[in-house]
N, CA, C and O of each residue as an XYZ file, in Angstrom:
636
protein
N     -75.340    100.144    -46.652
C     -76.793    100.241    -46.659
C     -77.353     99.379    -45.525
O     -76.774     98.361    -45.148
N     -78.438     99.795    -45.022
C     -79.107     99.006    -44.008
C     -80.590     98.912    -44.352
O     -81.232     99.920    -44.647
N     -81.126     97.695    -44.311
C     -82.566     97.532    -44.513
C     -83.081     96.792    -43.289
O     -82.555     95.749    -42.900
N     -84.120     97.356    -42.695
C     -84.643     96.802    -41.471
C     -86.135     96.572    -41.579
O     -86.863     97.332    -42.218
N     -86.567     95.507    -40.937
C     -88.015     95.264    -40.843
C     -88.466     95.767    -39.450
O     -87.704     95.661    -38.490
N     -89.662     96.299    -39.335
C     -90.070     96.868    -38.016
C     -90.285     95.876    -36.925
O     -90.325     96.271    -35.760
N     -90.431     94.570    -37.229
C     -90.704     93.603    -36.173
C     -89.405     93.292    -35.411
O     -88.331     93.795    -35.739
N     -89.543     92.473    -34.420
C     -88.353     92.057    -33.599
C     -87.369     91.254    -34.437
O     -86.169     91.263    -34.163
N     -87.862     90.562    -35.452
C     -86.987     89.828    -36.378
C     -86.654     90.770    -37.518
O     -87.475     90.954    -38.417
N     -85.503     91.356    -37.508
C     -85.142     92.271    -38.547
C     -83.852     91.928    -39.197
O     -83.040     91.212    -38.611
N     -83.633     92.392    -40.349
C     -82.443     92.140    -41.125
C     -81.674     93.426    -41.305
O     -82.242     94.448    -41.689
N     -80.359     93.382    -41.024
C     -79.533     94.541    -41.156
C     -78.406     94.145    -42.105
O     -77.728     93.144    -41.873
N     -78.202     94.905    -43.154
C     -77.086     94.705    -44.061
C     -76.100     95.875    -43.868
O     -76.321     96.973    -44.379
N     -75.059     95.632    -43.155
C     -74.029     96.627    -42.893
C     -72.704     95.951    -43.055
O     -72.592     94.738    -42.876
N     -71.660     96.747    -43.406
C     -70.340     96.161    -43.450
C     -69.918     95.661    -42.060
O     -70.252     96.265    -41.040
N     -69.203     94.587    -42.045
C     -68.796     93.918    -40.781
C     -67.750     94.826    -40.119
O     -66.779     95.235    -40.755
N     -67.958     95.123    -38.870
C     -66.928     95.782    -38.071
C     -65.794     94.870    -37.873
O     -66.005     93.658    -37.831
N     -64.568     95.365    -37.744
C     -63.420     94.487    -37.575
C     -63.440     93.922    -36.122
O     -63.042     94.608    -35.180
N     -63.880     92.743    -35.975
C     -63.918     92.068    -34.718
C     -63.868     90.579    -34.919
O     -64.141     90.100    -36.020
N     -63.527     89.827    -33.889
C     -63.476     88.417    -33.937
C     -64.881     87.772    -34.210
O     -64.988     86.679    -34.766
N     -65.923     88.498    -33.796
C     -67.253     87.983    -34.018
C     -67.577     87.858    -35.523
O     -68.257     86.929    -35.957
N     -67.081     88.798    -36.269
C     -67.367     88.818    -37.740
C     -66.386     87.836    -38.448
O     -66.801     86.870    -39.090
N     -65.147     88.111    -38.310
C     -64.119     87.230    -38.891
C     -62.774     87.605    -38.334
O     -62.537     88.757    -37.972
N     -61.897     86.637    -38.266
C     -60.573     86.864    -37.756
C     -59.698     87.306    -38.951
O     -59.910     86.891    -40.090
N     -58.722     88.152    -38.644
C     -57.798     88.549    -39.681
C     -56.660     87.516    -39.857
O     -55.813     87.669    -40.737
N     -56.651     86.494    -39.034
C     -55.625     85.424    -39.093
C     -56.207     84.206    -39.761
O     -57.411     83.957    -39.693
N     -55.324     83.430    -40.424
C     -55.783     82.140    -40.985
C     -56.222     81.190    -39.919
O     -55.943     81.414    -38.741
N     -56.910     80.121    -40.297
C     -57.294     79.096    -39.371
C     -56.053     78.522    -38.683
O     -54.999     78.391    -39.305
N     -56.181     78.181    -37.401
C     -55.108     77.605    -36.592
C     -54.015     78.618    -36.245
O     -52.943     78.234    -35.776
N     -54.274     79.881    -36.468
C     -53.364     80.950    -36.045
C     -54.059     81.765    -34.917
O     -55.287     81.819    -34.860
N     -53.301     82.364    -34.070
C     -53.828     83.199    -32.967
C     -53.467     84.638    -33.214
O     -52.347     84.940    -33.626
N     -54.404     85.532    -32.967
C     -54.178     86.952    -33.151
C     -53.922     87.622    -31.830
O     -54.718     87.486    -30.901
N     -52.808     88.355    -31.725
C     -52.458     89.152    -30.556
C     -51.814     90.447    -31.056
O     -50.880     90.417    -31.856
N     -52.314     91.560    -30.585
C     -51.733     92.846    -30.853
C     -51.539     93.115    -32.357
O     -50.514     93.666    -32.760
N     -52.513     92.731    -33.174
C     -52.432     93.010    -34.616
C     -51.512     92.066    -35.365
O     -51.275     92.270    -36.555
N     -51.000     91.067    -34.730
C     -50.125     90.058    -35.387
C     -50.745     88.699    -35.227
O     -51.465     88.417    -34.268
N     -50.442     87.861    -36.200
C     -50.935     86.472    -36.189
C     -49.754     85.519    -35.849
O     -48.659     85.651    -36.396
N     -50.006     84.579    -34.947
C     -48.959     83.630    -34.527
C     -49.411     82.190    -34.752
O     -50.593     81.872    -34.622
N     -48.484     81.348    -35.082
C     -48.825     79.923    -35.319
C     -47.706     79.032    -34.802
O     -46.538     79.227    -35.140
N     -48.068     78.054    -33.982
C     -47.084     77.096    -33.486
C     -46.939     76.019    -34.533
O     -47.930     75.456    -35.000
N     -45.698     75.730    -34.906
C     -45.411     74.671    -35.876
C     -44.863     73.496    -35.124
O     -43.787     73.607    -34.536
N     -45.541     72.380    -35.111
C     -45.201     71.226    -34.310
C     -44.412     70.185    -35.070
O     -44.598     68.982    -34.892
N     -43.534     70.668    -35.915
C     -42.607     69.802    -36.666
C     -41.213     70.284    -36.323
O     -40.941     71.475    -36.475
N     -40.329     69.435    -35.875
C     -39.002     69.896    -35.498
C     -38.118     70.118    -36.719
O     -38.048     69.262    -37.601
N     -37.448     71.255    -36.772
C     -36.646     71.682    -37.909
C     -35.456     72.491    -37.377
O     -35.475     72.987    -36.251
N     -34.432     72.608    -38.209
C     -33.325     73.539    -37.905
C     -33.937     74.915    -37.962
O     -35.076     75.092    -38.393
N     -33.144     75.912    -37.509
C     -33.640     77.285    -37.529
C     -33.880     77.722    -38.988
O     -34.919     78.306    -39.299
N     -32.923     77.439    -39.870
C     -33.093     77.822    -41.294
C     -34.276     77.148    -41.969
O     -35.018     77.779    -42.722
N     -34.445     75.870    -41.694
C     -35.619     75.116    -42.201
C     -36.892     75.761    -41.723
O     -37.848     75.927    -42.481
N     -36.895     76.127    -40.442
C     -38.129     76.695    -39.826
C     -38.424     78.064    -40.471
O     -39.585     78.359    -40.757
N     -37.433     78.877    -40.697
C     -37.616     80.196    -41.327
C     -38.129     80.015    -42.741
O     -39.037     80.724    -43.175
N     -37.538     79.048    -43.475
C     -37.983     78.805    -44.858
C     -39.441     78.331    -44.848
O     -40.225     78.749    -45.699
N     -39.803     77.492    -43.928
C     -41.186     77.012    -43.793
C     -42.115     78.164    -43.466
O     -43.209     78.251    -44.025
N     -41.709     79.038    -42.584
C     -42.529     80.221    -42.267
C     -42.735     81.093    -43.532
O     -43.840     81.567    -43.796
N     -41.651     81.290    -44.301
C     -41.798     82.114    -45.498
C     -42.784     81.462    -46.487
O     -43.510     82.168    -47.186
N     -42.810     80.169    -46.546
C     -43.759     79.496    -47.428
C     -45.218     79.787    -46.986
O     -46.149     79.726    -47.789
N     -45.379     80.102    -45.689
C     -46.712     80.501    -45.139
C     -46.917     82.014    -45.192
O     -47.869     82.530    -44.607
N     -46.019     82.735    -45.899
C     -46.047     84.195    -45.960
C     -45.892     84.802    -44.558
O     -46.597     85.740    -44.185
N     -44.959     84.241    -43.804
C     -44.662     84.633    -42.448
C     -43.159     84.574    -42.205
O     -42.394     84.293    -43.127
N     -42.734     84.834    -40.979
C     -41.362     84.631    -40.540
C     -41.382     83.981    -39.174
O     -42.437     83.930    -38.542
N     -40.248     83.480    -38.694
C     -40.176     83.090    -37.329
C     -40.515     84.313    -36.481
O     -40.165     85.436    -36.846
N     -41.175     84.109    -35.385
C     -41.719     85.209    -34.597
C     -40.578     86.103    -34.020
O     -39.543     85.629    -33.551
N     -40.851     87.434    -34.092
C     -40.002     88.408    -33.458
C     -40.668     88.830    -32.136
O     -41.893     88.867    -32.024
N     -39.821     89.150    -31.135
C     -40.262     89.607    -29.862
C     -39.935     91.103    -29.781
O     -38.800     91.480    -29.491
N     -40.925     91.941    -30.036
C     -40.665     93.373    -30.073
C     -40.924     94.112    -28.790
O     -40.521     95.264    -28.629
N     -41.589     93.458    -27.887
C     -41.905     94.090    -26.582
C     -42.383     93.001    -25.616
O     -42.542     91.838    -25.987
N     -42.607     93.420    -24.364
C     -43.032     92.472    -23.320
C     -44.329     91.757    -23.687
O     -44.502     90.570    -23.411
N     -45.230     92.501    -24.312
C     -46.551     91.914    -24.708
C     -46.315     90.826    -25.748
O     -46.906     89.753    -25.636
N     -45.481     91.056    -26.748
C     -45.187     90.000    -27.738
C     -44.617     88.754    -26.998
O     -45.033     87.620    -27.235
N     -43.688     89.014    -26.129
C     -43.007     87.903    -25.397
C     -44.072     87.090    -24.696
O     -44.038     85.863    -24.787
N     -45.007     87.696    -24.008
C     -46.015     86.976    -23.282
C     -46.989     86.264    -24.255
O     -47.398     85.132    -23.997
N     -47.341     86.895    -25.315
C     -48.271     86.278    -26.274
C     -47.644     85.074    -26.999
O     -48.327     84.082    -27.253
N     -46.392     85.157    -27.320
C     -45.688     84.015    -27.921
C     -45.636     82.845    -26.940
O     -45.813     81.684    -27.309
N     -45.392     83.186    -25.709
C     -45.372     82.106    -24.671
C     -46.741     81.447    -24.538
O     -46.830     80.231    -24.372
N     -47.778     82.220    -24.607
C     -49.157     81.682    -24.540
C     -49.420     80.712    -25.733
O     -50.002     79.641    -25.560
N     -48.983     81.116    -26.914
C     -49.110     80.220    -28.087
C     -48.386     78.932    -27.850
O     -48.933     77.863    -28.123
N     -47.165     78.992    -27.349
C     -46.325     77.812    -27.085
C     -47.064     76.937    -26.059
O     -47.262     75.744    -26.291
N     -47.469     77.528    -24.931
C     -48.092     76.721    -23.885
C     -49.351     76.061    -24.347
O     -49.615     74.916    -23.984
N     -50.170     76.774    -25.171
C     -51.444     76.224    -25.633
C     -51.255     75.072    -26.598
O     -52.112     74.191    -26.667
N     -50.144     75.047    -27.360
C     -50.039     74.082    -28.471
C     -48.935     73.042    -28.257
O     -48.961     72.007    -28.923
N     -47.990     73.262    -27.383
C     -46.791     72.457    -27.397
C     -46.752     71.177    -26.605
O     -45.857     70.354    -26.799
N     -47.748     70.986    -25.678
C     -47.719     69.848    -24.826
C     -46.385     69.665    -24.109
O     -45.784     68.591    -24.088
N     -45.965     70.778    -23.527
C     -44.785     70.853    -22.673
C     -43.439     70.762    -23.399
O     -42.448     70.386    -22.775
N     -43.366     71.093    -24.698
C     -42.076     71.202    -25.336
C     -41.287     72.260    -24.685
O     -41.839     73.319    -24.385
N     -40.030     72.060    -24.442
C     -39.215     73.020    -23.680
C     -38.434     73.963    -24.602
O     -37.944     74.982    -24.116
N     -38.294     73.693    -25.859
C     -37.458     74.496    -26.721
C     -38.163     74.815    -28.022
O     -38.631     73.911    -28.714
N     -38.246     76.120    -28.372
C     -39.026     76.563    -29.465
C     -38.246     77.669    -30.187
O     -37.869     78.669    -29.576
N     -38.003     77.477    -31.524
C     -37.333     78.513    -32.266
C     -38.224     79.759    -32.429
O     -39.433     79.662    -32.634
N     -37.567     80.949    -32.329
C     -38.169     82.227    -32.759
C     -37.178     82.826    -33.722
O     -36.169     82.200    -34.046
N     -37.448     84.022    -34.183
C     -36.695     84.577    -35.333
C     -35.419     85.345    -35.053
O     -34.909     85.993    -35.966
N     -34.872     85.312    -33.847
C     -33.631     86.043    -33.592
C     -32.367     85.277    -34.053
O     -32.252     84.061    -33.904
N     -31.431     86.064    -34.620
C     -30.193     85.475    -35.088
C     -29.081     86.548    -35.100
O     -29.324     87.740    -35.284
N     -27.864     86.055    -34.897
C     -26.699     86.956    -35.104
C     -25.779     86.339    -36.115
O     -24.561     86.478    -36.002
N     -26.332     85.643    -37.126
C     -25.568     84.943    -38.154
C     -24.702     85.926    -38.975
O     -23.581     85.598    -39.363
N     -25.225     87.099    -39.224
C     -24.484     88.054    -40.065
C     -23.269     88.661    -39.389
O     -22.239     88.893    -40.022
N     -23.404     88.920    -38.070
C     -22.290     89.464    -37.317
C     -22.477     89.059    -35.856
O     -23.548     89.275    -35.290
N     -21.447     88.474    -35.239
C     -21.482     88.039    -33.911
C     -21.927     89.146    -32.956
O     -21.362     90.240    -32.982
N     -22.936     88.880    -32.107
C     -23.439     89.799    -31.126
C     -24.298     90.957    -31.701
O     -24.694     91.854    -30.957
N     -24.581     90.936    -32.999
C     -25.517     91.850    -33.611
C     -26.796     91.084    -33.851
O     -26.956     90.459    -34.899
N     -27.701     91.119    -32.907
C     -28.907     90.322    -32.982
C     -29.957     91.022    -33.853
O     -30.191     92.221    -33.701
N     -30.579     90.283    -34.753
C     -31.591     90.772    -35.700
C     -32.755     89.775    -35.689
O     -32.588     88.603    -35.354
N     -33.925     90.268    -36.059
C     -35.098     89.417    -36.226
C     -35.233     89.079    -37.710
O     -34.978     89.929    -38.564
N     -35.623     87.869    -38.016
C     -35.712     87.420    -39.426
C     -36.784     88.189    -40.194
O     -36.768     88.163    -41.425
N     -37.700     88.862    -39.537
C     -38.718     89.662    -40.249
C     -38.231     91.081    -40.518
O     -38.997     91.890    -41.043
N     -36.969     91.421    -40.175
C     -36.409     92.696    -40.428
C     -36.615     93.755    -39.344
O     -36.110     94.873    -39.443
N     -37.371     93.374    -38.304
C     -37.622     94.344    -37.214
C     -36.382     94.464    -36.363
O     -35.558     93.551    -36.315
N     -36.249     95.611    -35.681
C     -35.084     95.878    -34.820
C     -35.165     95.080    -33.572
O     -36.267     94.801    -33.100
N     -34.064     94.700    -33.014
C     -33.953     93.915    -31.783
C     -33.975     94.921    -30.611
O     -32.926     95.363    -30.140
N     -35.150     95.260    -30.168
C     -35.268     96.305    -29.127
C     -35.624     95.723    -27.710
O     -35.468     96.379    -26.680
N     -36.102     94.476    -27.737
C     -36.567     93.843    -26.437
C     -35.907     92.488    -26.332
O     -35.781     91.753    -27.312
N     -35.493     92.180    -25.131
C     -35.013     90.810    -24.899
C     -35.312     90.426    -23.481
O     -35.423     91.269    -22.592
N     -35.440     89.122    -23.286
C     -35.671     88.576    -21.942
C     -34.720     87.337    -21.844
O     -35.150     86.189    -21.736
N     -33.443     87.650    -21.888
C     -32.440     86.579    -21.939
C     -32.431     85.756    -20.655
O     -32.599     86.290    -19.559
N     -32.236     84.470    -20.805
C     -31.988     83.622    -19.628
C     -30.649     84.112    -19.036
O     -29.752     84.501    -19.784
N     -30.514     84.093    -17.706
C     -29.243     84.534    -17.094
C     -28.035     83.850    -17.744
O     -28.017     82.640    -17.972
N     -27.031     84.681    -18.030
C     -25.802     84.141    -18.681
C     -25.853     84.085    -20.177
O     -24.880     83.684    -20.817
N     -26.967     84.479    -20.754
C     -27.189     84.529    -22.207
C     -27.137     85.944    -22.721
O     -27.408     86.869    -21.954
N     -26.808     86.163    -23.961
C     -26.237     85.180    -24.887
C     -24.812     84.875    -24.581
O     -24.068     85.783    -24.211
N     -24.380     83.631    -24.715
C     -23.010     83.258    -24.397
C     -22.209     82.711    -25.578
O     -20.994     82.538    -25.477
N     -22.896     82.435    -26.718
C     -22.182     81.964    -27.924
C     -21.245     80.797    -27.548
O     -20.087     80.774    -27.964
N     -21.738     79.853    -26.778
C     -20.949     78.711    -26.303
C     -20.267     78.039    -27.426
O     -20.915     77.718    -28.422
N     -18.955     77.795    -27.329
C     -18.084     77.173    -28.307
C     -18.209     77.889    -29.716
O     -18.050     77.270    -30.768
N     -18.491     79.177    -29.659
C     -18.626     80.002    -30.900
C     -19.549     79.354    -31.893
O     -19.316     79.395    -33.101
N     -20.610     78.748    -31.373
C     -21.513     77.963    -32.243
C     -22.992     78.221    -32.020
O     -23.828     77.402    -32.400
N     -23.332     79.376    -31.395
C     -24.704     79.672    -31.123
C     -25.151     80.987    -31.685
O     -24.806     82.056    -31.181
N     -25.927     80.892    -32.740
C     -26.269     82.143    -33.464
C     -27.777     82.283    -33.681
O     -28.204     83.182    -34.405
N     -28.597     81.415    -33.071
C     -30.065     81.494    -33.244
C     -30.726     81.480    -31.894
O     -30.160     80.959    -30.933
N     -31.929     82.048    -31.798
C     -32.589     82.199    -30.524
C     -33.794     81.245    -30.384
O     -34.595     81.074    -31.302
N     -33.877     80.650    -29.215
C     -35.071     79.838    -28.859
C     -35.687     80.460    -27.662
O     -35.022     81.169    -26.906
N     -36.967     80.205    -27.471
C     -37.622     80.410    -26.186
C     -37.476     79.119    -25.447
O     -37.993     78.091    -25.883
N     -36.779     79.145    -24.331
C     -36.528     77.944    -23.558
C     -37.407     77.918    -22.319
O     -37.324     78.813    -21.478
N     -38.232     76.915    -22.204
C     -39.115     76.755    -21.053
C     -38.475     75.798    -20.078
O     -38.490     74.581    -20.263
N     -37.902     76.384    -19.017
C     -37.187     75.564    -18.071
C     -38.001     74.854    -17.016
O     -37.447     74.227    -16.112
N     -39.290     74.947    -17.123
C     -40.135     74.281    -16.117
C     -40.991     75.272    -15.373
O     -40.784     76.481    -15.480
N     -41.942     74.782    -14.628
C     -42.860     75.602    -13.884
C     -44.013     76.090    -14.719
O     -43.968     76.035    -15.947
N     -45.041     76.566    -14.062
C     -46.243     76.960    -14.783
C     -46.320     78.433    -15.119
O     -47.182     78.855    -15.890
N     -45.418     79.221    -14.541
C     -45.471     80.680    -14.743
C     -44.842     81.045    -16.097
O     -43.939     80.359    -16.576
N     -45.345     82.158    -16.719
C     -44.781     82.603    -17.931
C     -43.322     83.085    -17.726
O     -42.551     83.153    -18.684
N     -42.965     83.407    -16.507
C     -41.585     83.877    -16.264
C     -40.539     82.829    -16.534
O     -39.350     83.142    -16.597
N     -40.966     81.556    -16.700
C     -40.018     80.460    -16.952
C     -39.647     80.363    -18.415
O     -38.810     79.535    -18.774
N     -40.240     81.184    -19.281
C     -39.845     81.208    -20.708
C     -38.873     82.325    -20.932
O     -39.223     83.498    -20.802
N     -37.639     81.972    -21.272
C     -36.588     82.937    -21.422
C     -35.888     82.718    -22.794
O     -35.925     81.620    -23.350
N     -35.276     83.750    -23.303
C     -34.551     83.656    -24.557
C     -33.154     83.044    -24.318
O     -32.461     83.391    -23.361
N     -32.773     82.142    -25.200
C     -31.453     81.494    -25.109
C     -30.907     81.300    -26.504
O     -31.629     80.920    -27.425
N     -29.571     81.576    -26.653
C     -29.005     81.312    -27.955
C     -28.550     79.876    -28.039
O     -28.202     79.256    -27.034
N     -28.558     79.352    -29.259
C     -28.380     77.976    -29.459
C     -27.831     77.707    -30.833
O     -27.973     78.566    -31.703
N     -27.204     76.558    -31.095
C     -26.770     76.211    -32.440
C     -27.987     76.162    -33.404
O     -29.009     75.546    -33.102
N     -27.846     76.805    -34.525
C     -29.003     76.863    -35.489
C     -29.234     75.495    -36.127
O     -30.245     75.318    -36.806
N     -28.338     74.514    -35.938
C     -28.516     73.246    -36.551
C     -29.391     72.297    -35.725
O     -29.844     71.265    -36.220
N     -29.620     72.662    -34.457
C     -30.489     71.846    -33.632
C     -31.916     71.894    -34.237
O     -32.293     72.841    -34.928
N     -32.669     70.851    -33.947
C     -34.060     70.754    -34.496
C     -35.021     70.967    -33.372
O     -34.980     70.256    -32.367
N     -35.932     71.986    -33.532
C     -36.936     72.321    -32.540
C     -38.247     72.730    -33.254
O     -38.276     73.046    -34.443
N     -39.310     72.702    -32.458
C     -40.547     73.313    -32.927
C     -40.356     74.793    -33.111
O     -39.298     75.305    -32.745
N     -41.305     75.509    -33.653
C     -41.106     76.946    -33.859
C     -42.433     77.707    -33.869
O     -43.507     77.118    -33.993
N     -42.332     79.010    -33.737
C     -43.494     79.866    -33.831
C     -43.321     80.824    -34.983
O     -42.333     81.552    -35.078
N     -44.327     80.804    -35.871
C     -44.362     81.732    -37.030
C     -45.214     82.905    -36.665
O     -46.086     82.826    -35.799
N     -44.942     84.028    -37.357
C     -45.829     85.242    -37.189
C     -45.866     86.036    -38.444
O     -44.933     86.013    -39.246
N     -46.974     86.758    -38.616
C     -47.080     87.722    -39.652
C     -48.065     88.836    -39.261
O     -48.882     88.657    -38.357
N     -47.983     89.965    -39.934
C     -48.854     91.070    -39.595
C     -50.165     90.957    -40.365
O     -51.044     91.806    -40.214
């Protein structure tokens, strides 16, 4: 319904269109990109602790499904991390070596591996971080496999 007054000061009662001006679909302190919400967690945890923490927020460690996701996750990290170089995301091959899966159940269709990765160094690397090796360009953020027991910051996401 809409009710309007004829003067320049009028009142309109209409349902809010889905836009940031009306309300965000993401919780406070989360960023919305491509219909997904992302949140940088600035507490260092193991990969499993980070995933459990994400699930408590009704989310998962972030999956990278395409180049746009990759860039958006990097933007979240850059905006919040104060130059942290290592950040957990949701990739793992814990169930079977070299069978990479995302913790949210999505298929592993996109990757931007750091050269030489994944290498499963000393048969002990089953989780994925976005590793920022320096520089200001987004191209410096690459995927790297790492021991899941290391403690890093992380990025959560949900739809």
